[in-house]
Phi, psi and omega in degrees: 000317179297321179296316178298319180295319179297316179296318179297319178298319179299319179295316179299317181296318180294325177293317178296320179297317178297321176300319178297319179296313181296319178297318178299314180301316181300319183274346181238031183306329181292351177262008183241145173280120182257113180047045175087357182244141177206152170235012184285140173272333179241109183262124180249352181172189177216153179234125180232142174286138171231172186335285187244033180175215181226149170252124182244117177254126181232136178308137181306316182296329179288316178299315180299320179295316179300313181296316180297313182296336180262010172082017178280123189265341184232075184298327181299321178295321179296316180299318180297319180293320176298318178296318180300321180280357180062029175277328186258132174259121189220171173283165186300319188255007180205157185280004181230174177234151171268118179212164179266123179289330173207169184293341181272352186244133177294160179300137180221156177293128181222145168273133182242114182258140172256112181247111183262149179278000000 
């Protein structure tokens, strides 16, 4: 019973963490490249339309800052749960990808979320 409760808590925590990320994006949309267009002086990520939703790439350091500021103590567990739920698109050996947010910016570590409608 304790193991089941622990697993359920981990899932709840990963959902709460994702809610914090989505809330951050909503309030800081001006820091994101939207479908290839931006007027931002400080770029923290990009949002692109995909088939049935959006792909959201956020700089690794920004995701870590959001989680820390919201009191999440075990980010690695959260990343694993996001990968398990297939919310996160990642490289084989790490929970993030190195990618270019735009052609003017060198590749940087980013968390890439698939958010479906």
